[in-house]
Biopython code that builds the backbone (N, CA, C, O; Angstrom):
import numpy as np
from Bio.PDB.StructureBuilder import StructureBuilder

atoms = [
    (1, "UNK", "N", (110.964, 12.842, 18.170)),
    (1, "UNK", "CA", (111.206, 13.996, 17.337)),
    (1, "UNK", "C", (112.283, 14.835, 17.989)),
    (1, "UNK", "O", (112.391, 14.867, 19.215)),
    (2, "UNK", "N", (113.060, 15.499, 17.202)),
    (2, "UNK", "CA", (114.145, 16.277, 17.792)),
    (2, "UNK", "C", (113.960, 17.779, 17.572)),
    (2, "UNK", "O", (113.124, 18.227, 16.787)),
    (3, "UNK", "N", (114.773, 18.521, 18.297)),
    (3, "UNK", "CA", (114.687, 19.981, 18.238)),
    (3, "UNK", "C", (115.047, 20.527, 16.868)),
    (3, "UNK", "O", (114.500, 21.540, 16.430)),
    (4, "UNK", "N", (115.973, 19.848, 16.191)),
    (4, "UNK", "CA", (116.394, 20.320, 14.870)),
    (4, "UNK", "C", (115.191, 20.417, 13.939)),
    (4, "UNK", "O", (115.045, 21.382, 13.189)),
    (5, "UNK", "N", (114.340, 19.409, 13.999)),
    (5, "UNK", "CA", (113.148, 19.398, 13.146)),
    (5, "UNK", "C", (112.188, 20.510, 13.552)),
    (5, "UNK", "O", (111.710, 21.264, 12.705)),
    (6, "UNK", "N", (111.909, 20.608, 14.836)),
    (6, "UNK", "CA", (110.971, 21.638, 15.300)),
    (6, "UNK", "C", (111.467, 23.040, 14.961)),
    (6, "UNK", "O", (110.667, 23.931, 14.675)),
    (7, "UNK", "N", (112.778, 23.238, 14.991)),
    (7, "UNK", "CA", (113.334, 24.547, 14.671)),
    (7, "UNK", "C", (113.525, 24.727, 13.169)),
    (7, "UNK", "O", (113.530, 25.854, 12.673)),
    (8, "UNK", "N", (113.682, 23.618, 12.442)),
    (8, "UNK", "CA", (113.926, 23.691, 11.003)),
    (8, "UNK", "C", (112.704, 24.068, 10.195)),
    (8, "UNK", "O", (112.808, 24.796, 9.209)),
    (9, "UNK", "N", (111.553, 23.582, 10.602)),
    (9, "UNK", "CA", (110.334, 23.840, 9.835)),
    (9, "UNK", "C", (110.001, 25.335, 9.756)),
    (9, "UNK", "O", (109.665, 25.803, 8.668)),
    (10, "UNK", "N", (110.075, 26.110, 10.847)),
    (10, "UNK", "CA", (109.824, 27.549, 10.708)),
    (10, "UNK", "C", (110.818, 28.225, 9.744)),
    (10, "UNK", "O", (110.454, 29.170, 9.045)),
    (11, "UNK", "N", (112.044, 27.749, 9.708)),
    (11, "UNK", "CA", (113.024, 28.282, 8.756)),
    (11, "UNK", "C", (112.636, 27.976, 7.322)),
    (11, "UNK", "O", (112.832, 28.798, 6.427)),
    (12, "UNK", "N", (112.085, 26.796, 7.110)),
    (12, "UNK", "CA", (111.601, 26.412, 5.785)),
    (12, "UNK", "C", (110.456, 27.335, 5.371)),
    (12, "UNK", "O", (110.415, 27.812, 4.236)),
    (13, "UNK", "N", (109.539, 27.581, 6.285)),
    (13, "UNK", "CA", (108.406, 28.455, 5.994)),
    (13, "UNK", "C", (108.902, 29.844, 5.602)),
    (13, "UNK", "O", (108.425, 30.422, 4.626)),
    (14, "UNK", "N", (109.847, 30.374, 6.350)),
    (14, "UNK", "CA", (110.385, 31.705, 6.047)),
    (14, "UNK", "C", (111.070, 31.726, 4.681)),
    (14, "UNK", "O", (110.869, 32.655, 3.899)),
    (15, "UNK", "N", (111.872, 30.714, 4.396)),
    (15, "UNK", "CA", (112.555, 30.647, 3.098)),
    (15, "UNK", "C", (111.561, 30.605, 1.946)),
    (15, "UNK", "O", (111.742, 31.284, 0.936)),
    (16, "UNK", "N", (110.514, 29.806, 2.103)),
    (16, "UNK", "CA", (109.506, 29.705, 1.047)),
    (16, "UNK", "C", (108.732, 31.005, 0.881)),
    (16, "UNK", "O", (108.407, 31.393, -0.241)),
    (17, "UNK", "N", (108.435, 31.680, 1.981)),
    (17, "UNK", "CA", (107.745, 32.969, 1.888)),
    (17, "UNK", "C", (108.632, 34.004, 1.207)),
    (17, "UNK", "O", (108.149, 34.817, 0.419)),
    (18, "UNK", "N", (109.935, 33.975, 1.510)),
    (18, "UNK", "CA", (110.875, 34.888, 0.852)),
    (18, "UNK", "C", (110.951, 34.600, -0.648)),
    (18, "UNK", "O", (110.951, 35.523, -1.462)),
    (19, "UNK", "N", (111.014, 33.320, -1.006)),
    (19, "UNK", "CA", (111.054, 32.953, -2.428)),
    (19, "UNK", "C", (109.775, 33.386, -3.139)),
    (19, "UNK", "O", (109.818, 33.859, -4.275)),
    (20, "UNK", "N", (108.657, 33.225, -2.475)),
    (20, "UNK", "CA", (107.376, 33.632, -3.049)),
    (20, "UNK", "C", (107.397, 35.129, -3.365)),
    (20, "UNK", "O", (106.964, 35.552, -4.437)),
    (21, "UNK", "N", (107.898, 35.913, -2.437)),
    (21, "UNK", "CA", (107.984, 37.367, -2.650)),
    (21, "UNK", "C", (108.929, 37.693, -3.804)),
    (21, "UNK", "O", (108.654, 38.586, -4.605)),
    (22, "UNK", "N", (110.037, 36.970, -3.886)),
    (22, "UNK", "CA", (110.992, 37.230, -4.967)),
    (22, "UNK", "C", (110.414, 36.863, -6.329)),
    (22, "UNK", "O", (110.608, 37.595, -7.300)),
    (23, "UNK", "N", (109.710, 35.746, -6.410)),
    (23, "UNK", "CA", (109.098, 35.364, -7.674)),
    (23, "UNK", "C", (107.994, 36.340, -8.074)),
    (23, "UNK", "O", (107.743, 36.540, -9.262)),
    (24, "UNK", "N", (107.337, 36.946, -7.089)),
    (24, "UNK", "CA", (106.281, 37.921, -7.387)),
    (24, "UNK", "C", (106.857, 39.227, -7.929)),
    (24, "UNK", "O", (106.137, 40.001, -8.560)),
    (25, "UNK", "N", (108.136, 39.480, -7.694)),
    (25, "UNK", "CA", (108.734, 40.751, -8.093)),
    (25, "UNK", "C", (108.940, 40.869, -9.606)),
    (25, "UNK", "O", (109.249, 41.954, -10.100)),
    (26, "UNK", "N", (108.777, 39.781, -10.341)),
    (26, "UNK", "CA", (108.857, 39.822, -11.796)),
    (26, "UNK", "C", (107.927, 38.739, -12.352)),
    (26, "UNK", "O", (107.323, 37.989, -11.584)),
    (27, "UNK", "N", (107.812, 38.655, -13.649)),
    (27, "UNK", "CA", (106.905, 37.680, -14.244)),
    (27, "UNK", "C", (107.699, 36.557, -14.899)),
    (27, "UNK", "O", (108.110, 36.677, -16.054)),
    (28, "UNK", "N", (107.915, 35.470, -14.170)),
    (28, "UNK", "CA", (108.636, 34.340, -14.777)),
    (28, "UNK", "C", (107.767, 33.649, -15.826)),
    (28, "UNK", "O", (106.547, 33.817, -15.835)),
    (29, "UNK", "N", (108.389, 32.881, -16.700)),
    (29, "UNK", "CA", (107.646, 32.187, -17.755)),
    (29, "UNK", "C", (106.757, 31.087, -17.185)),
    (29, "UNK", "O", (105.721, 30.772, -17.771)),
    (30, "UNK", "N", (107.134, 30.504, -16.069)),
    (30, "UNK", "CA", (106.355, 29.461, -15.406)),
    (30, "UNK", "C", (105.880, 29.988, -14.054)),
    (30, "UNK", "O", (106.618, 30.695, -13.369)),
    (31, "UNK", "N", (104.668, 29.650, -13.675)),
    (31, "UNK", "CA", (104.131, 30.094, -12.386)),
    (31, "UNK", "C", (104.637, 29.171, -11.274)),
    (31, "UNK", "O", (103.923, 28.275, -10.823)),
    (32, "UNK", "N", (105.868, 29.402, -10.846)),
    (32, "UNK", "CA", (106.505, 28.570, -9.819)),
    (32, "UNK", "C", (105.838, 28.735, -8.463)),
    (32, "UNK", "O", (105.914, 27.841, -7.620)),
    (33, "UNK", "N", (105.197, 29.853, -8.253)),
    (33, "UNK", "CA", (104.517, 30.071, -6.971)),
    (33, "UNK", "C", (103.399, 29.049, -6.806)),
    (33, "UNK", "O", (103.318, 28.369, -5.782)),
    (34, "UNK", "N", (102.541, 28.942, -7.808)),
    (34, "UNK", "CA", (101.429, 27.986, -7.717)),
    (34, "UNK", "C", (101.898, 26.546, -7.888)),
    (34, "UNK", "O", (101.343, 25.632, -7.278)),
    (35, "UNK", "N", (102.906, 26.346, -8.707)),
    (35, "UNK", "CA", (103.355, 24.996, -9.027)),
    (35, "UNK", "C", (104.127, 24.336, -7.890)),
    (35, "UNK", "O", (103.911, 23.157, -7.612)),
    (36, "UNK", "N", (105.023, 25.068, -7.225)),
    (36, "UNK", "CA", (105.869, 24.473, -6.197)),
    (36, "UNK", "C", (105.810, 25.176, -4.851)),
    (36, "UNK", "O", (105.707, 24.517, -3.817)),
    (37, "UNK", "N", (105.874, 26.494, -4.845)),
    (37, "UNK", "CA", (106.027, 27.223, -3.585)),
    (37, "UNK", "C", (104.792, 27.083, -2.698)),
    (37, "UNK", "O", (104.915, 26.741, -1.522)),
    (38, "UNK", "N", (103.613, 27.342, -3.242)),
    (38, "UNK", "CA", (102.406, 27.264, -2.408)),
    (38, "UNK", "C", (102.160, 25.862, -1.844)),
    (38, "UNK", "O", (101.845, 25.741, -0.660)),
    (39, "UNK", "N", (102.290, 24.794, -2.648)),
    (39, "UNK", "CA", (102.111, 23.450, -2.057)),
    (39, "UNK", "C", (103.143, 23.139, -0.965)),
    (39, "UNK", "O", (102.800, 22.569, 0.071)),
    (40, "UNK", "N", (104.387, 23.510, -1.196)),
    (40, "UNK", "CA", (105.424, 23.273, -0.182)),
    (40, "UNK", "C", (105.144, 24.090, 1.073)),
    (40, "UNK", "O", (105.315, 23.601, 2.190)),
    (41, "UNK", "N", (104.718, 25.322, 0.891)),
    (41, "UNK", "CA", (104.427, 26.207, 2.014)),
    (41, "UNK", "C", (103.262, 25.672, 2.839)),
    (41, "UNK", "O", (103.310, 25.691, 4.069)),
    (42, "UNK", "N", (102.226, 25.201, 2.172)),
    (42, "UNK", "CA", (101.089, 24.616, 2.890)),
    (42, "UNK", "C", (101.529, 23.389, 3.696)),
    (42, "UNK", "O", (101.133, 23.217, 4.849)),
    (43, "UNK", "N", (102.343, 22.551, 3.081)),
    (43, "UNK", "CA", (102.833, 21.346, 3.743)),
    (43, "UNK", "C", (103.653, 21.708, 4.990)),
    (43, "UNK", "O", (103.445, 21.140, 6.062)),
    (44, "UNK", "N", (104.571, 22.643, 4.841)),
    (44, "UNK", "CA", (105.428, 23.043, 5.961)),
    (44, "UNK", "C", (104.608, 23.671, 7.088)),
    (44, "UNK", "O", (104.830, 23.368, 8.260)),
    (45, "UNK", "N", (103.672, 24.533, 6.741)),
    (45, "UNK", "CA", (102.837, 25.185, 7.767)),
    (45, "UNK", "C", (101.978, 24.158, 8.501)),
    (45, "UNK", "O", (101.811, 24.241, 9.718)),
    (46, "UNK", "N", (101.436, 23.199, 7.767)),
    (46, "UNK", "CA", (100.622, 22.165, 8.380)),
    (46, "UNK", "C", (101.448, 21.328, 9.355)),
    (46, "UNK", "O", (101.007, 21.064, 10.474)),
    (47, "UNK", "N", (102.641, 20.912, 8.936)),
    (47, "UNK", "CA", (103.511, 20.146, 9.831)),
    (47, "UNK", "C", (103.846, 20.938, 11.086)),
    (47, "UNK", "O", (103.827, 20.400, 12.193)),
    (48, "UNK", "N", (104.148, 22.204, 10.909)),
    (48, "UNK", "CA", (104.498, 23.045, 12.050)),
    (48, "UNK", "C", (103.330, 23.146, 13.025)),
    (48, "UNK", "O", (103.514, 23.008, 14.234)),
    (49, "UNK", "N", (102.136, 23.386, 12.505)),
    (49, "UNK", "CA", (100.947, 23.477, 13.366)),
    (49, "UNK", "C", (100.683, 22.158, 14.096)),
    (49, "UNK", "O", (100.407, 22.149, 15.296)),
    (50, "UNK", "N", (100.769, 21.057, 13.369)),
    (50, "UNK", "CA", (100.512, 19.750, 13.977)),
    (50, "UNK", "C", (101.500, 19.431, 15.087)),
    (50, "UNK", "O", (101.108, 18.982, 16.164)),
    (51, "UNK", "N", (102.773, 19.663, 14.824)),
    (51, "UNK", "CA", (103.796, 19.312, 15.805)),
    (51, "UNK", "C", (103.759, 20.193, 17.040)),
    (51, "UNK", "O", (104.236, 19.795, 18.103)),
    (52, "UNK", "N", (103.201, 21.376, 16.910)),
    (52, "UNK", "CA", (103.098, 22.277, 18.055)),
    (52, "UNK", "C", (101.726, 22.177, 18.736)),
    (52, "UNK", "O", (101.486, 22.816, 19.760)),
    (53, "UNK", "N", (100.841, 21.376, 18.162)),
    (53, "UNK", "CA", (99.492, 21.257, 18.729)),
    (53, "UNK", "C", (99.513, 20.459, 20.029)),
    (53, "UNK", "O", (100.455, 19.721, 20.315)),
    (54, "UNK", "N", (98.461, 20.628, 20.795)),
    (54, "UNK", "CA", (98.340, 19.911, 22.069)),
    (54, "UNK", "C", (98.272, 18.401, 21.859)),
    (54, "UNK", "O", (98.696, 17.631, 22.721)),
    (55, "UNK", "N", (97.749, 17.987, 20.735)),
    (55, "UNK", "CA", (97.607, 16.569, 20.451)),
    (55, "UNK", "C", (98.954, 15.840, 20.491)),
    (55, "UNK", "O", (99.037, 14.712, 20.975)),
    (56, "UNK", "N", (99.998, 16.483, 19.987)),
    (56, "UNK", "CA", (101.307, 15.841, 19.934)),
    (56, "UNK", "C", (102.284, 16.352, 20.990)),
    (56, "UNK", "O", (103.411, 15.864, 21.075)),
    (57, "UNK", "N", (101.871, 17.318, 21.786)),
    (57, "UNK", "CA", (102.766, 17.918, 22.776)),
    (57, "UNK", "C", (103.325, 16.898, 23.762)),
    (57, "UNK", "O", (104.480, 17.003, 24.175)),
    (58, "UNK", "N", (102.525, 15.925, 24.136)),
    (58, "UNK", "CA", (102.964, 14.941, 25.130)),
    (58, "UNK", "C", (103.595, 13.704, 24.500)),
    (58, "UNK", "O", (103.978, 12.778, 25.214)),
    (59, "UNK", "N", (103.709, 13.675, 23.188)),
    (59, "UNK", "CA", (104.211, 12.486, 22.510)),
    (59, "UNK", "C", (105.643, 12.628, 22.015)),
    (59, "UNK", "O", (106.076, 11.844, 21.171)),
    (60, "UNK", "N", (106.370, 13.582, 22.506)),
    (60, "UNK", "CA", (107.720, 13.831, 22.028)),
    (60, "UNK", "C", (108.587, 12.579, 22.089)),
    (60, "UNK", "O", (109.304, 12.277, 21.134)),
    (61, "UNK", "N", (108.530, 11.854, 23.190)),
    (61, "UNK", "CA", (109.356, 10.648, 23.319)),
    (61, "UNK", "C", (108.989, 9.615, 22.269)),
    (61, "UNK", "O", (109.874, 9.011, 21.663)),
    (62, "UNK", "N", (107.711, 9.404, 22.045)),
    (62, "UNK", "CA", (107.290, 8.417, 21.047)),
    (62, "UNK", "C", (107.603, 8.871, 19.632)),
    (62, "UNK", "O", (107.882, 8.041, 18.766)),
    (63, "UNK", "N", (107.560, 10.168, 19.384)),
    (63, "UNK", "CA", (107.850, 10.678, 18.046)),
    (63, "UNK", "C", (109.331, 10.562, 17.698)),
    (63, "UNK", "O", (109.696, 10.644, 16.525)),
    (64, "UNK", "N", (110.177, 10.373, 18.692)),
    (64, "UNK", "CA", (111.608, 10.201, 18.416)),
    (64, "UNK", "C", (111.863, 8.980, 17.537)),
    (64, "UNK", "O", (112.861, 8.932, 16.817)),
    (65, "UNK", "N", (110.981, 8.008, 17.590)),
    (65, "UNK", "CA", (111.126, 6.826, 16.744)),
    (65, "UNK", "C", (111.030, 7.191, 15.264)),
    (65, "UNK", "O", (111.514, 6.448, 14.410)),
    (66, "UNK", "N", (110.421, 8.306, 14.962)),
    (66, "UNK", "CA", (110.259, 8.738, 13.575)),
    (66, "UNK", "C", (111.249, 9.782, 13.125)),
    (66, "UNK", "O", (111.022, 10.443, 12.111)),
    (67, "UNK", "N", (112.348, 9.954, 13.850)),
    (67, "UNK", "CA", (113.317, 11.000, 13.529)),
    (67, "UNK", "C", (113.799, 10.895, 12.085)),
    (67, "UNK", "O", (113.991, 11.911, 11.418)),
    (68, "UNK", "N", (113.994, 9.682, 11.606)),
    (68, "UNK", "CA", (114.436, 9.506, 10.225)),
    (68, "UNK", "C", (113.460, 10.106, 9.229)),
    (68, "UNK", "O", (113.869, 10.722, 8.245)),
    (69, "UNK", "N", (112.179, 9.927, 9.482)),
    (69, "UNK", "CA", (111.160, 10.496, 8.594)),
    (69, "UNK", "C", (111.150, 12.021, 8.685)),
    (69, "UNK", "O", (111.006, 12.711, 7.675)),
    (70, "UNK", "N", (111.304, 12.537, 9.899)),
    (70, "UNK", "CA", (111.325, 13.994, 10.064)),
    (70, "UNK", "C", (112.546, 14.590, 9.372)),
    (70, "UNK", "O", (112.462, 15.647, 8.747)),
    (71, "UNK", "N", (113.678, 13.904, 9.490)),
    (71, "UNK", "CA", (114.895, 14.356, 8.811)),
    (71, "UNK", "C", (114.671, 14.354, 7.298)),
    (71, "UNK", "O", (115.095, 15.277, 6.603)),
    (72, "UNK", "N", (114.001, 13.311, 6.789)),
    (72, "UNK", "CA", (113.722, 13.231, 5.355)),
    (72, "UNK", "C", (112.872, 14.424, 4.898)),
    (72, "UNK", "O", (113.056, 14.923, 3.788)),
    (73, "UNK", "N", (111.953, 14.877, 5.740)),
    (73, "UNK", "CA", (111.162, 16.068, 5.411)),
    (73, "UNK", "C", (112.071, 17.278, 5.220)),
    (73, "UNK", "O", (111.931, 18.024, 4.252)),
    (74, "UNK", "N", (113.003, 17.465, 6.150)),
    (74, "UNK", "CA", (113.907, 18.616, 6.055)),
    (74, "UNK", "C", (114.773, 18.536, 4.806)),
    (74, "UNK", "O", (115.019, 19.551, 4.154)),
    (75, "UNK", "N", (115.237, 17.335, 4.468)),
    (75, "UNK", "CA", (116.032, 17.149, 3.251)),
    (75, "UNK", "C", (115.181, 17.491, 2.031)),
    (75, "UNK", "O", (115.637, 18.190, 1.126)),
    (76, "UNK", "N", (113.948, 16.999, 2.009)),
    (76, "UNK", "CA", (113.011, 17.261, 0.915)),
    (76, "UNK", "C", (112.781, 18.761, 0.735)),
    (76, "UNK", "O", (112.886, 19.291, -0.371)),
    (77, "UNK", "N", (112.471, 19.424, 1.824)),
    (77, "UNK", "CA", (112.253, 20.873, 1.746)),
    (77, "UNK", "C", (113.527, 21.589, 1.295)),
    (77, "UNK", "O", (113.475, 22.487, 0.454)),
    (78, "UNK", "N", (114.664, 21.189, 1.854)),
    (78, "UNK", "CA", (115.928, 21.828, 1.502)),
    (78, "UNK", "C", (116.264, 21.688, 0.026)),
    (78, "UNK", "O", (116.703, 22.648, -0.607)),
    (79, "UNK", "N", (116.059, 20.495, -0.526)),
    (79, "UNK", "CA", (116.317, 20.261, -1.949)),
    (79, "UNK", "C", (115.396, 21.121, -2.808)),
    (79, "UNK", "O", (115.831, 21.694, -3.807)),
    (80, "UNK", "N", (114.149, 21.211, -2.429)),
    (80, "UNK", "CA", (113.199, 22.030, -3.183)),
    (80, "UNK", "C", (113.557, 23.504, -3.108)),
    (80, "UNK", "O", (113.462, 24.213, -4.111)),
    (81, "UNK", "N", (113.963, 23.972, -1.954)),
    (81, "UNK", "CA", (114.343, 25.382, -1.806)),
    (81, "UNK", "C", (115.584, 25.687, -2.642)),
    (81, "UNK", "O", (115.636, 26.712, -3.321)),
    (82, "UNK", "N", (116.583, 24.804, -2.600)),
    (82, "UNK", "CA", (117.780, 25.010, -3.439)),
    (82, "UNK", "C", (117.410, 25.022, -4.922)),
    (82, "UNK", "O", (117.903, 25.854, -5.682)),
    (83, "UNK", "N", (116.546, 24.101, -5.325)),
    (83, "UNK", "CA", (116.108, 24.058, -6.715)),
    (83, "UNK", "C", (115.364, 25.317, -7.122)),
    (83, "UNK", "O", (115.573, 25.847, -8.213)),
    (84, "UNK", "N", (114.495, 25.792, -6.240)),
    (84, "UNK", "CA", (113.755, 27.020, -6.535)),
    (84, "UNK", "C", (114.674, 28.232, -6.625)),
    (84, "UNK", "O", (114.428, 29.139, -7.420)),
    (85, "UNK", "N", (115.718, 28.255, -5.826)),
    (85, "UNK", "CA", (116.679, 29.365, -5.908)),
    (85, "UNK", "C", (117.415, 29.351, -7.244)),
    (85, "UNK", "O", (117.678, 30.407, -7.821)),
    (86, "UNK", "N", (117.747, 28.158, -7.735)),
    (86, "UNK", "CA", (118.393, 28.044, -9.055)),
    (86, "UNK", "C", (117.438, 28.501, -10.150)),
    (86, "UNK", "O", (117.830, 29.224, -11.067)),
    (87, "UNK", "N", (116.185, 28.074, -10.047)),
    (87, "UNK", "CA", (115.176, 28.482, -11.027)),
    (87, "UNK", "C", (114.993, 29.995, -10.981)),
    (87, "UNK", "O", (114.878, 30.639, -12.024)),
    (88, "UNK", "N", (114.967, 30.559, -9.787)),
    (88, "UNK", "CA", (114.811, 32.006, -9.629)),
    (88, "UNK", "C", (115.934, 32.744, -10.351)),
    (88, "UNK", "O", (115.678, 33.698, -11.086)),
    (89, "UNK", "N", (117.161, 32.311, -10.146)),
    (89, "UNK", "CA", (118.305, 32.959, -10.800)),
    (89, "UNK", "C", (118.189, 32.847, -12.320)),
    (89, "UNK", "O", (118.442, 33.815, -13.038)),
    (90, "UNK", "N", (117.815, 31.688, -12.798)),
    (90, "UNK", "CA", (117.663, 31.464, -14.234)),
    (90, "UNK", "C", (116.532, 32.304, -14.814)),
    (90, "UNK", "O", (116.679, 32.907, -15.877)),
    (91, "UNK", "N", (115.413, 32.339, -14.118)),
    (91, "UNK", "CA", (114.263, 33.119, -14.578)),
    (91, "UNK", "C", (114.578, 34.615, -14.586)),
    (91, "UNK", "O", (114.138, 35.341, -15.478)),
    (92, "UNK", "N", (115.328, 35.066, -13.606)),
    (92, "UNK", "CA", (115.697, 36.495, -13.578)),
    (92, "UNK", "C", (116.569, 36.850, -14.774)),
    (92, "UNK", "O", (116.394, 37.898, -15.396)),
    (93, "UNK", "N", (117.517, 35.957, -15.091)),
    (93, "UNK", "CA", (118.388, 36.202, -16.256)),
    (93, "UNK", "C", (117.547, 36.269, -17.527)),
    (93, "UNK", "O", (117.703, 37.178, -18.342)),
    (94, "UNK", "N", (116.669, 35.309, -17.681)),
    (94, "UNK", "CA", (115.815, 35.277, -18.868)),
    (94, "UNK", "C", (114.912, 36.507, -18.929)),
    (94, "UNK", "O", (114.693, 37.067, -20.002)),
    (95, "UNK", "N", (114.396, 36.921, -17.788)),
    (95, "UNK", "CA", (113.523, 38.086, -17.728)),
    (95, "UNK", "C", (114.274, 39.353, -18.137)),
    (95, "UNK", "O", (113.738, 40.194, -18.860)),
    (96, "UNK", "N", (115.510, 39.482, -17.673)),
    (96, "UNK", "CA", (116.282, 40.684, -18.033)),
    (96, "UNK", "C", (116.629, 40.682, -19.516)),
    (96, "UNK", "O", (116.703, 41.748, -20.128)),
    (97, "UNK", "N", (116.845, 39.504, -20.110)),
    (97, "UNK", "CA", (117.123, 39.424, -21.546)),
    (97, "UNK", "C", (115.876, 39.779, -22.362)),
    (97, "UNK", "O", (115.983, 40.408, -23.415)),
    (98, "UNK", "N", (114.712, 39.384, -21.886)),
    (98, "UNK", "CA", (113.471, 39.679, -22.616)),
    (98, "UNK", "C", (113.167, 41.173, -22.610)),
    (98, "UNK", "O", (112.547, 41.686, -23.542)),
    (99, "UNK", "N", (113.595, 41.865, -21.576)),
    (99, "UNK", "CA", (113.311, 43.306, -21.485)),
    (99, "UNK", "C", (114.172, 44.128, -22.409)),
    (99, "UNK", "O", (113.815, 45.264, -22.721)),
    (100, "UNK", "N", (115.291, 43.601, -22.860)),
    (100, "UNK", "CA", (116.209, 44.382, -23.701)),
    (100, "UNK", "C", (115.717, 44.544, -25.086)),
    (100, "UNK", "O", (116.382, 45.176, -25.907)),
]
sb = StructureBuilder()
sb.init_structure("model")
sb.init_model(0)
sb.init_chain("A")
sb.init_seg("    ")
for serial, (resi, resn, name, xyz) in enumerate(atoms, 1):
    if name == "N":
        sb.init_residue(resn, " ", resi, " ")
    sb.init_atom(name, np.array(xyz, "f"), 0.0, 1.0, " ", f" {name:<3s}", serial, name[0])
structure = sb.get_structure()
């Protein structure tokens, strides 16, 4: 496992928490918090806890064999965060039109 992954997951958690707060600031037509944000947030937090746990602390060298899988996690989270940001922008536009 590499440092990029260990440092990337907390950033993912922060981004998802920020998105959750932004979606809560208005009422979108779809509950994106329950549909996408909360499951992604749980997944990211679980990975972060596991990788920092004592169980895996001594296995860093062996976990390097799985770097491709860890990288795929970051790509997955990144794609979802970008998608949620697009949805957020779209939902905000629609919300402002409904208020007029």
